[in-house]
Structure formats: C-alpha cells, structure tokens
Backbone as CSV, one residue per row, in Angstrom:
resi,resn,N_x,N_y,N_z,CA_x,CA_y,CA_z,C_x,C_y,C_z
1,MET,24.459,-66.132,-30.416,24.445,-64.797,-31.050,25.482,-64.765,-32.161
2,ASP,25.150,-64.082,-33.269,26.028,-64.038,-34.436,27.268,-63.204,-34.118
3,VAL,28.429,-63.836,-34.188,29.696,-63.142,-33.904,30.005,-62.108,-34.958
4,ASN,29.469,-62.212,-36.125,29.724,-61.267,-37.225,29.220,-59.859,-36.888
5,ILE,28.161,-59.835,-36.086,27.595,-58.515,-35.719,28.627,-57.703,-34.945
6,PHE,29.303,-58.357,-33.987,30.324,-57.665,-33.191,31.500,-57.238,-34.060
7,LYS,31.842,-58.071,-35.060,32.936,-57.718,-35.964,32.604,-56.474,-36.774
8,GLU,31.332,-56.447,-37.265,30.915,-55.278,-38.065,30.897,-54.023,-37.201
9,LEU,30.405,-54.143,-35.932,30.374,-53.005,-35.028,31.773,-52.494,-34.736
10,LYS,32.727,-53.425,-34.548,34.111,-53.048,-34.267,34.704,-52.299,-35.437
11,ILE,34.389,-52.756,-36.657,34.908,-52.096,-37.866,34.351,-50.677,-37.963
12,THR,33.038,-50.567,-37.635,32.389,-49.240,-37.709,33.016,-48.278,-36.721
13,LEU,33.225,-48.733,-35.484,33.804,-47.869,-34.454,35.232,-47.478,-34.805
14,ASN,35.970,-48.415,-35.386,37.350,-48.110,-35.784,37.383,-47.073,-36.892
15,GLY,36.259,-47.017,-37.647,36.208,-46.057,-38.760,35.980,-44.633,-38.288
16,ILE,35.457,-44.509,-37.064,35.224,-43.161,-36.507,36.513,-42.720,-35.830
17,ASN,37.370,-42.088,-36.542,38.630,-41.623,-35.977,38.515,-40.193,-35.453
18,LYS,39.589,-39.664,-34.951,39.604,-38.320,-34.369,39.226,-37.251,-35.390
19,ALA,39.648,-37.472,-36.635,39.343,-36.480,-37.674,37.835,-36.373,-37.883
20,ASN,37.175,-37.541,-37.908,35.726,-37.529,-38.099,35.013,-36.810,-36.944
21,ILE,35.476,-37.061,-35.716,34.884,-36.393,-34.554,35.072,-34.882,-34.638
22,PHE,36.275,-34.454,-35.038,36.561,-33.023,-35.178,35.634,-32.376,-36.193
23,TYR,35.484,-33.041,-37.389,34.601,-32.497,-38.435,33.148,-32.436,-37.944
24,LEU,32.735,-33.406,-37.158,31.366,-33.426,-36.631,31.122,-32.245,-35.698
25,ILE,32.094,-31.961,-34.846,31.981,-30.823,-33.919,31.929,-29.506,-34.683
26,VAL,32.806,-29.356,-35.697,32.844,-28.127,-36.498,31.510,-27.895,-37.194
27,VAL,30.967,-28.944,-37.801,29.683,-28.826,-38.503,28.566,-28.447,-37.529
28,SER,28.592,-29.070,-36.325,27.561,-28.770,-35.314,27.612,-27.310,-34.894
29,LEU,28.817,-26.778,-34.702,28.970,-25.372,-34.323,28.487,-24.438,-35.415
30,LEU,28.807,-24.777,-36.658,28.349,-23.958,-37.782,26.831,-23.922,-37.863
31,VAL,26.215,-25.091,-37.690,24.746,-25.169,-37.727,24.138,-24.345,-36.598
32,PHE,24.758,-24.452,-35.399,24.228,-23.701,-34.260,24.318,-22.195,-34.488
33,ASN,25.458,-21.726,-35.034,25.623,-20.297,-35.298,24.638,-19.795,-36.350
34,LEU,24.392,-20.625,-37.342,23.462,-20.224,-38.406,22.023,-20.135,-37.909
35,PHE,21.650,-21.035,-37.015,20.254,-21.101,-36.565,20.138,-20.862,-35.055
36,LYS,21.076,-20.041,-34.514,21.126,-19.807,-33.080,19.828,-19.224,-32.535
37,ASP,19.317,-18.159,-33.170,18.107,-17.499,-32.678,16.908,-18.442,-32.679
38,GLU,16.781,-19.215,-33.768,15.647,-20.134,-33.870,15.728,-21.216,-32.794
39,ILE,16.954,-21.715,-32.530,17.136,-22.762,-31.528,16.801,-22.247,-30.126
40,ILE,17.305,-21.032,-29.796,17.054,-20.439,-28.480,15.563,-20.188,-28.285
41,THR,14.923,-19.631,-29.323,13.485,-19.372,-29.243,12.705,-20.646,-29.003
42,TYR,13.110,-21.713,-29.691,12.408,-22.995,-29.550,12.569,-23.554,-28.134
43,VAL,13.818,-23.472,-27.613,14.075,-24.010,-26.277,13.319,-23.223,-25.217
44,LYS,13.351,-21.885,-25.320,12.655,-21.053,-24.336,11.147,-21.234,-24.423
45,GLY,10.661,-21.437,-25.615,9.215,-21.551,-25.799,8.666,-22.890,-25.396
46,TYR,9.528,-23.861,-25.249,9.057,-25.193,-24.897,8.909,-25.321,-23.384
47,LYS,7.761,-25.803,-22.934,7.515,-25.992,-21.512,7.083,-27.427,-21.247
48,THR,7.618,-27.978,-20.176,7.215,-29.316,-19.786,5.828,-29.263,-19.159
49,LYS,5.235,-30.425,-18.958,3.911,-30.486,-18.347,3.931,-29.904,-16.932
50,SER,5.012,-30.155,-16.201,5.114,-29.635,-14.834,5.211,-28.111,-14.825
51,GLN,5.923,-27.536,-15.823,6.027,-26.086,-15.916,4.681,-25.464,-16.254
52,ILE,3.957,-26.072,-17.176,2.636,-25.573,-17.551,1.697,-25.610,-16.348
53,LYS,1.752,-26.691,-15.577,0.915,-26.826,-14.394,1.262,-25.760,-13.355
54,ALA,2.576,-25.515,-13.182,3.026,-24.501,-12.207,2.559,-23.110,-12.612
55,ASP,2.650,-22.796,-13.914,2.197,-21.491,-14.406,0.704,-21.313,-14.190
56,THR,-0.047,-22.391,-14.403,-1.500,-22.329,-14.223,-1.862,-22.064,-12.772
57,LEU,-1.168,-22.761,-11.863,-1.427,-22.560,-10.439,-1.062,-21.150,-10.008
58,LYS,0.054,-20.639,-10.557,0.483,-19.286,-10.227,-0.539,-18.267,-10.690
59,LYS,-1.066,-18.470,-11.898,-2.065,-17.552,-12.439,-3.339,-17.583,-11.620
60,ASP,-3.730,-18.796,-11.201,-4.964,-18.950,-10.438,-4.848,-18.403,-9.024
61,SER,-3.600,-18.265,-8.534,-3.403,-17.826,-7.153,-3.188,-16.325,-7.024
62,ILE,-3.328,-15.559,-8.107,-3.151,-14.109,-8.054,-4.191,-13.503,-7.120
63,VAL,-3.735,-12.641,-6.185,-4.644,-11.970,-5.269,-4.724,-10.502,-5.668
64,TYR,-5.925,-10.030,-5.923,-6.108,-8.642,-6.316,-6.346,-7.785,-5.077
65,LYS,-5.569,-6.709,-4.962,-5.699,-5.838,-3.797,-7.035,-5.087,-3.834
66,PRO,-7.697,-4.969,-2.696,-8.964,-4.245,-2.659,-8.742,-2.748,-2.785
67,ASP,-9.775,-2.035,-3.148,-9.714,-0.576,-3.220,-9.577,-0.018,-1.809
68,MET,-8.877,1.121,-1.664,-8.652,1.705,-0.344,-9.955,1.959,0.400
69,PHE,-11.023,2.296,-0.333,-12.273,2.662,0.313,-13.289,1.525,0.296
70,GLY,-12.803,0.317,0.046,-13.703,-0.815,-0.038,-14.060,-1.419,1.303
71,ASP,-13.106,-2.146,1.899,-13.414,-2.936,3.083,-13.269,-2.171,4.398
72,TYR,-12.593,-1.026,4.373,-12.270,-0.369,5.632,-13.481,0.231,6.340
73,ILE,-14.467,0.710,5.582,-15.590,1.428,6.175,-16.337,0.547,7.169
74,ASP,-16.561,-0.705,6.825,-17.356,-1.594,7.666,-16.514,-2.599,8.435
75,ASP,-15.232,-2.379,8.515,-14.377,-3.340,9.194,-14.655,-3.314,10.699
76,ALA,-15.127,-4.433,11.217,-15.537,-4.504,12.625,-14.370,-4.270,13.569
77,ASN,-13.200,-4.810,13.242,-12.031,-4.650,14.116,-11.603,-3.196,14.219
78,LEU,-11.591,-2.507,13.080,-11.200,-1.103,13.077,-12.204,-0.266,13.861
79,THR,-13.479,-0.538,13.682,-14.516,0.190,14.418,-14.370,-0.017,15.916
80,TYR,-14.072,-1.245,16.302,-13.884,-1.549,17.730,-12.722,-0.745,18.301
81,ILE,-11.618,-0.654,17.549,-10.444,0.092,18.005,-10.783,1.569,18.186
82,LEU,-11.504,2.141,17.232,-11.867,3.559,17.331,-12.828,3.800,18.495
83,GLN,-13.735,2.874,18.731,-14.647,3.011,19.877,-13.883,2.978,21.188
84,ASP,-12.847,2.144,21.231,-12.003,2.085,22.424,-11.288,3.412,22.638
85,MET,-10.812,4.036,21.549,-10.151,5.339,21.650,-11.134,6.421,22.094
86,GLN,-12.334,6.382,21.547,-13.352,7.379,21.915,-13.645,7.326,23.412
87,ASP,-13.735,6.123,23.944,-14.001,5.953,25.372,-12.779,6.334,26.197
88,LYS,-11.598,5.961,25.736,-10.351,6.209,26.470,-10.073,7.694,26.636
89,TYR,-10.311,8.482,25.570,-9.993,9.915,25.597,-11.234,10.786,25.779
90,ASP,-12.376,10.136,25.998,-13.622,10.838,26.305,-13.941,11.932,25.276
91,CYS,-13.718,11.613,24.001,-14.008,12.598,22.947,-15.361,12.286,22.303
92,ASP,-15.862,13.225,21.536,-17.186,13.058,20.929,-17.135,12.252,19.638
93,TYR,-16.071,12.436,18.854,-15.919,11.689,17.600,-14.460,11.274,17.429
94,VAL,-14.286,10.132,16.805,-12.964,9.712,16.336,-13.160,9.193,14.923
95,ASN,-12.373,9.719,13.989,-12.491,9.189,12.624,-11.131,9.080,11.950
96,ILE,-11.139,8.369,10.850,-9.929,8.199,10.032,-10.215,8.755,8.658
97,ASN,-9.324,9.606,8.194,-9.466,10.248,6.886,-8.281,9.876,5.999
98,LEU,-8.557,9.536,4.750,-7.498,9.210,3.794,-7.562,10.155,2.600
99,PHE,-6.404,10.451,2.028,-6.322,11.303,0.852,-6.604,10.486,-0.407
100,HIS,-7.198,11.118,-1.408,-7.571,10.386,-2.623,-7.965,11.344,-3.741
101,ASN,-8.330,10.761,-4.876,-8.911,11.476,-6.019,-8.082,12.647,-6.533
102,GLY,-6.802,12.457,-6.635,-5.973,13.516,-7.182,-4.939,12.946,-8.123
103,THR,-3.855,13.670,-8.304,-2.769,13.204,-9.156,-2.114,11.982,-8.529
104,VAL,-1.940,10.941,-9.332,-1.344,9.713,-8.824,0.168,9.889,-8.701
105,THR,0.703,9.557,-7.535,2.147,9.631,-7.319,2.771,8.289,-7.676
106,PRO,4.103,8.207,-7.760,4.751,6.921,-8.062,4.388,5.810,-7.086
107,THR,3.981,6.164,-5.858,3.624,5.137,-4.874,2.174,4.706,-4.998
108,GLY,1.408,5.406,-5.820,0.011,5.020,-5.989,-0.953,5.794,-5.122
109,TYR,-0.461,6.731,-4.295,-1.352,7.503,-3.446,-1.878,8.738,-4.176
110,HIS,-2.966,9.303,-3.658,-3.622,10.449,-4.262,-3.744,11.563,-3.215
111,TYR,-3.683,12.817,-3.677,-3.564,13.875,-2.686,-4.470,15.099,-2.850
112,LYS,-5.442,15.093,-3.729,-6.225,16.300,-3.948,-7.416,16.428,-3.006
113,LYS,-7.967,15.303,-2.580,-9.136,15.327,-1.708,-8.941,14.364,-0.550
114,MET,-9.901,14.403,0.379,-9.853,13.469,1.504,-11.270,13.071,1.873
115,SER,-11.387,11.894,2.452,-12.689,11.398,2.889,-12.519,10.628,4.182
116,ALA,-13.554,10.700,5.046,-13.571,9.892,6.258,-13.981,8.484,5.868
117,VAL,-13.086,7.527,6.087,-13.393,6.153,5.697,-14.124,5.410,6.805
118,THR,-13.977,5.867,8.031,-14.746,5.283,9.139,-14.765,6.270,10.295
119,GLU,-15.838,6.209,11.099,-15.992,7.154,12.207,-16.837,6.509,13.301
120,VAL,-16.521,6.823,14.539,-17.356,6.432,15.676,-17.715,7.694,16.446
121,ALA,-18.835,7.639,17.188,-19.306,8.804,17.917,-19.683,8.418,19.347
122,ARG,-19.688,9.409,20.218,-20.136,9.195,21.598,-21.590,8.721,21.582
123,LYS,-21.950,7.913,22.549,-23.315,7.412,22.639,-24.302,8.576,22.653
124,GLY,-25.302,8.510,21.804,-26.297,9.578,21.703,-26.033,10.533,20.549
125,LEU,-24.823,10.433,19.933,-24.497,11.276,18.782,-24.488,10.431,17.510
126,MET,-24.889,11.042,16.422,-24.850,10.350,15.127,-23.503,10.570,14.461
127,THR,-22.991,9.539,13.826,-21.758,9.726,13.056,-22.051,10.600,11.850
128,ARG,-21.025,11.319,11.386,-21.213,12.229,10.240,-20.294,11.860,9.087
129,GLY,-19.790,10.625,9.123,-18.843,10.203,8.099,-19.360,10.374,6.689
130,TYR,-20.673,10.167,6.501,-21.256,10.300,5.160,-21.190,11.735,4.660
131,LYS,-21.051,12.701,5.574,-20.937,14.110,5.173,-19.489,14.514,4.893
132,LEU,-18.570,13.720,5.404,-17.151,14.079,5.309,-16.491,13.363,4.142
133,GLN,-17.087,13.481,2.971,-16.577,12.815,1.773,-16.129,13.843,0.734
134,ASN,-15.012,13.525,0.065,-14.514,14.342,-1.048,-14.258,15.801,-0.663
135,TRP,-13.702,15.992,0.511,-13.324,17.343,0.927,-12.039,17.751,0.229
136,SER,-11.976,18.974,-0.237,-10.736,19.493,-0.801,-9.741,19.720,0.335
137,ILE,-8.494,19.359,0.105,-7.493,19.551,1.154,-6.912,20.971,1.130
138,GLU,-7.304,21.766,0.144,-6.731,23.099,-0.011,-6.811,23.944,1.257
139,PRO,-7.992,24.048,1.936,-8.050,24.878,3.142,-7.226,24.326,4.304
140,PHE,-6.829,23.062,4.226,-6.102,22.414,5.316,-4.588,22.367,5.081
141,LYS,-4.123,22.919,3.958,-2.736,22.712,3.555,-1.723,23.156,4.606
142,GLU,-1.929,24.302,5.233,-0.982,24.788,6.227,-0.960,23.892,7.467
143,LYS,-2.160,23.478,7.888,-2.229,22.583,9.050,-1.603,21.234,8.717
144,PHE,-1.834,20.756,7.505,-1.280,19.468,7.106,0.239,19.531,6.968
145,LYS,0.749,20.679,6.560,2.204,20.851,6.479,2.815,20.682,7.869
146,GLN,2.174,21.306,8.854,2.617,21.181,10.246,2.444,19.744,10.735
147,LEU,1.308,19.135,10.393,1.018,17.769,10.830,2.019,16.771,10.248
148,HIS,2.394,16.979,8.996,3.335,16.078,8.322,4.689,16.064,9.036
149,ILE,5.106,17.224,9.524,6.411,17.348,10.173,6.359,16.945,11.650
150,GLU,5.323,17.418,12.360,5.265,17.233,13.806,4.519,15.963,14.223
151,LYS,3.855,15.298,13.311,3.153,14.020,13.530,1.784,14.195,14.200
152,TRP,1.596,15.187,15.039,0.270,15.479,15.570,0.114,16.970,15.832
153,VAL,-1.132,17.451,15.698,-1.450,18.871,15.889,-2.674,18.975,16.799
154,TYR,-2.560,19.821,17.802,-3.644,20.010,18.766,-4.200,21.422,18.661
155,ILE,-5.521,21.532,18.477,-6.199,22.833,18.472,-7.165,22.819,19.647
156,PRO,-6.818,23.451,20.766,-7.652,23.386,21.976,-8.971,24.133,21.867
157,GLU,-8.961,25.234,21.072,-10.192,26.023,20.926,-10.249,26.594,19.501
158,MET,-11.111,26.027,18.692,-11.179,26.378,17.275,-11.365,27.868,17.037
159,GLU,-12.258,28.502,17.776,-12.602,29.900,17.517,-11.442,30.862,17.765
160,LYS,-10.384,30.396,18.436,-9.214,31.231,18.697,-8.048,30.917,17.757
161,ASP,-8.267,29.991,16.837,-7.193,29.626,15.914,-6.927,30.757,14.927
162,GLU,-5.687,30.932,14.529,-5.313,32.015,13.621,-5.828,31.786,12.204
163,ASP,-6.031,30.524,11.825,-6.521,30.202,10.485,-8.036,30.401,10.445
164,PRO,-8.526,31.325,9.606,-9.966,31.612,9.564,-10.832,30.406,9.196
165,TYR,-10.288,29.469,8.432,-11.081,28.296,8.081,-11.393,27.483,9.335
166,PHE,-10.411,27.381,10.230,-10.597,26.602,11.451,-11.369,27.379,12.513
167,SER,-11.221,28.680,12.526,-11.914,29.478,13.545,-13.367,29.766,13.176
168,ILE,-13.686,29.714,11.877,-15.048,30.045,11.438,-15.797,28.839,10.887
169,GLN,-15.156,28.108,9.949,-15.867,27.052,9.237,-16.016,25.759,10.054
170,ILE,-14.937,25.281,10.650,-14.985,24.010,11.372,-15.992,24.016,12.530
171,PRO,-16.080,25.098,13.331,-17.077,25.111,14.410,-18.519,24.936,13.917
172,ARG,-18.768,25.246,12.652,-20.118,25.065,12.110,-20.514,23.598,12.036
173,TYR,-19.511,22.730,12.115,-19.786,21.295,12.130,-19.901,20.766,13.557
174,GLY,-19.959,21.696,14.528,-20.119,21.288,15.912,-18.836,20.843,16.578
175,ILE,-17.689,21.204,16.010,-16.396,20.809,16.567,-15.657,22.058,17.059
176,ASN,-15.271,22.040,18.343,-14.582,23.192,18.901,-13.184,22.880,19.419
177,SER,-12.793,21.625,19.342,-11.430,21.244,19.707,-11.102,19.944,18.982
178,VAL,-9.847,19.805,18.560,-9.480,18.616,17.795,-7.995,18.297,17.958
179,VAL,-7.693,17.009,17.871,-6.300,16.540,17.818,-6.162,15.732,16.532
180,TYR,-5.284,16.187,15.647,-5.007,15.467,14.402,-3.729,14.643,14.591
181,VAL,-3.767,13.383,14.156,-2.596,12.512,14.220,-2.318,11.993,12.812
182,ALA,-1.108,12.230,12.322,-0.760,11.852,10.948,-0.640,10.336,10.791
183,ILE,-1.120,9.828,9.652,-0.907,8.435,9.263,0.152,8.455,8.168
184,LEU,1.326,7.929,8.474,2.474,8.017,7.569,2.917,6.632,7.112
185,ASP,3.295,6.552,5.847,3.818,5.306,5.286,5.322,5.470,5.137
186,TYR,6.086,4.837,6.022,7.538,5.013,6.072,8.276,4.215,4.996
187,ARG,7.549,3.457,4.191,8.205,2.713,3.108,8.640,3.640,1.987
188,TYR,8.016,4.826,1.906,8.301,5.760,0.825,8.623,7.137,1.407
189,LYS,9.504,7.860,0.721,9.858,9.204,1.156,9.809,10.169,-0.019
190,GLY,9.438,11.413,0.282,9.374,12.444,-0.737,10.712,13.141,-0.896
191,LYS,10.728,14.185,-1.705,11.968,14.917,-1.970,12.539,15.546,-0.708
192,SER,11.663,15.894,0.231,12.121,16.529,1.466,12.647,15.520,2.473
193,GLY,12.497,14.224,2.155,12.954,13.185,3.071,11.899,12.733,4.059
194,LEU,10.716,13.361,4.012,9.630,12.983,4.921,8.890,11.766,4.379
195,PRO,8.365,10.920,5.261,7.588,9.764,4.796,6.293,10.214,4.143
196,HIS,5.726,9.354,3.302,4.495,9.721,2.603,3.328,9.868,3.568
197,PHE,2.583,10.925,3.358,1.446,11.316,4.195,0.189,10.681,3.586
198,VAL,-0.324,9.634,4.226,-1.444,8.866,3.684,-2.790,9.440,4.108
199,GLY,-2.864,9.915,5.348,-4.118,10.441,5.889,-3.916,10.813,7.345
200,PHE,-5.001,10.847,8.117,-4.862,11.232,9.522,-6.036,10.723,10.350
201,MET,-5.779,10.580,11.647,-6.838,10.314,12.614,-7.247,11.643,13.228
202,SER,-8.509,11.731,13.626,-9.013,12.974,14.190,-9.797,12.676,15.471
203,PHE,-9.330,13.247,16.591,-10.040,13.147,17.873,-10.772,14.480,18.074
204,GLN,-12.081,14.454,18.082,-12.855,15.695,18.058,-13.718,15.874,19.313
205,TYR,-13.812,17.138,19.746,-14.614,17.493,20.921,-15.569,18.627,20.542
206,LYS,-16.768,18.574,21.100,-17.751,19.606,20.807,-17.498,20.889,21.606
207,VAL,-16.655,20.800,22.622,-16.343,21.968,23.453,-14.823,22.149,23.506
208,PRO,-14.332,23.341,23.824,-12.885,23.560,23.972,-12.303,22.635,25.042
209,THR,-11.037,22.291,24.886,-10.387,21.373,25.829,-9.040,21.919,26.285
210,LYS,-8.526,21.320,27.351,-7.174,21.614,27.848,-6.509,20.267,28.151
211,LEU,-6.080,19.603,27.097,-5.499,18.275,27.243,-4.045,18.358,27.694
212,GLU,-3.664,17.486,28.622,-2.294,17.422,29.108,-1.375,16.874,28.015
213,ASN,-0.103,17.227,28.087,0.852,16.808,27.067,0.994,15.280,27.000
214,ASN,0.924,14.623,28.146,1.043,13.168,28.153,-0.133,12.502,27.436
215,VAL,-1.307,13.136,27.492,-2.481,12.633,26.781,-2.273,12.791,25.270
216,LEU,-1.747,13.926,24.870,-1.500,14.175,23.444,-0.469,13.189,22.897
217,ILE,0.566,12.908,23.670,1.586,11.942,23.246,0.955,10.554,23.095
218,SER,0.082,10.208,24.032,-0.612,8.923,23.969,-1.492,8.832,22.728
219,MET,-2.187,9.910,22.402,-3.026,9.946,21.196,-2.165,9.740,19.948
220,GLY,-0.991,10.373,19.945,-0.099,10.249,18.800,0.340,8.814,18.555
221,LYS,0.462,8.047,19.620,0.894,6.656,19.494,-0.229,5.730,19.033
222,GLU,-1.471,6.170,19.161,-2.614,5.329,18.809,-2.638,4.976,17.321
223,VAL,-1.948,5.762,16.511,-1.962,5.520,15.066,-1.415,4.135,14.724
224,GLU,-0.545,3.620,15.579,0.032,2.296,15.319,-1.031,1.205,15.345
225,ARG,-2.135,1.463,16.028,-3.201,0.458,16.132,-4.052,0.369,14.865
226,VAL,-3.986,1.387,14.028,-4.866,1.406,12.854,-4.121,1.285,11.522
227,LYS,-2.799,1.370,11.558,-2.024,1.375,10.303,-2.297,0.161,9.442
228,GLU,-2.411,-1.009,10.050,-2.587,-2.225,9.269,-3.902,-2.233,8.488
229,TYR,-4.860,-1.399,8.929,-6.151,-1.356,8.250,-6.212,-0.321,7.128
230,VAL,-5.352,0.678,7.202,-5.483,1.797,6.260,-4.299,1.998,5.333
231,ILE,-3.199,1.273,5.559,-2.060,1.383,4.658,-1.964,0.090,3.866
232,LEU,-2.075,0.190,2.543,-2.039,-1.001,1.714,-0.665,-1.644,1.747
233,LYS,-0.660,-2.979,1.792,0.602,-3.726,1.797,1.155,-3.793,0.378
C-alpha cells in the first residue's frame, strides 16, 4: 500500500484545527435557524416503510360503531334474557325503550322521542314493538323525572294514577300495571350530578297488580343484564 496516502491523510487531519471545527458548528447553526421550519416539516413529513405499513394497518383496522337501533332489535341473546324476565315475573310484556331523535347532547345521546327496540310477550300474545316507535317523551316527563332519580317506578293500577295520561291513555293499549326500570349510563353526568338517562325497561301487566317490595327490587337489578346490549361502548 502506498505510504504517501497516509501522509496526505495525516496532513489533512492536522489541518482541521479547533478553529475550523468551531466555524463549522457556527455555520451549521446559522443554516438551521434560517431554514428551521423547512427542515422540521421535511423530517415530520418523511415516513419510513415500516411507518407507512403501520399507518395502513391502522386505517384498515378502524371499527365503525353500529347505529343504536341496528343490531339490538333482532339480537338473540337480548331476546332470550327478556323472555327469561317475562317468565320469572309472570308479566305479559317486557320491552326495552331508548331515547332518540332529538337534540344531540355532548355524549351523543338524543332525548326528544323514544322507541321500543325489542319486546317479548307472554305466549299467546303478539308483541307490539312495531307500534311503540317514535313516541314523544313529553307526556312522560314527570314520570321520567321520578324514574331518573329513584331508578324504578311502580304503577300498580293505571286507572288510579294521578297523571291523566297514565290513567286514561295507557290503559287503551291494554296495560293496567307497569314497572319502569331506568337504564343509566354512569360514564356521564348532567348538571344535576345524575347519570345520563339512556332509556328504560318496562315490565307490563294487562291487569292491576300488588307486587311485593322484594320483587320490585329484583326487577330493578335486572337492568344489569341488558346494559351491554343497549349502551354503546
């Protein structure tokens, strides 16, 4: 190997003194300050092949949430649970109603109307869920206020209720006694500190009833069995 090459390299390295290094650093800093935005933009905008692949996989894996009234109506598991409740409490109908079609709140819920998303009936009776769509909640506001606070409301005999809507109108649908159980989403709270009121379960009887308090408490707890089907994650 030519020894002259090493001599020339040694001379070159000796020529790079501390002053030259200092000037090089100063010039580099000046260039960076002058073109800082362009450099940052370029670095951020540049993606490696692995990053591009990861972004593509992330985009392809997006899961779109279903509409509240999409899958719940025909959900076999939910129907089975309601049928079990109907048999357990010997009632004529059990249904689940959700609020919708109103002003959108920050949580995404709607509150102007309500619809029965699923219903089961005693053997020999037809379900009426198709009739219980887009009901205005206005006539129910006082009862719902009570339901929101107390979690469940029992009306043993509709015709004796103080609210004329319940004593006159509801019996026309063949219902003379009902237990309402609130469906609440505890992830969100309103100005009053109460959890968001998503909807309710309804245990309905065609005749007046005299249910024991322990039965009513048991009905109130049944809501835990259906929350996973009716409260969006």
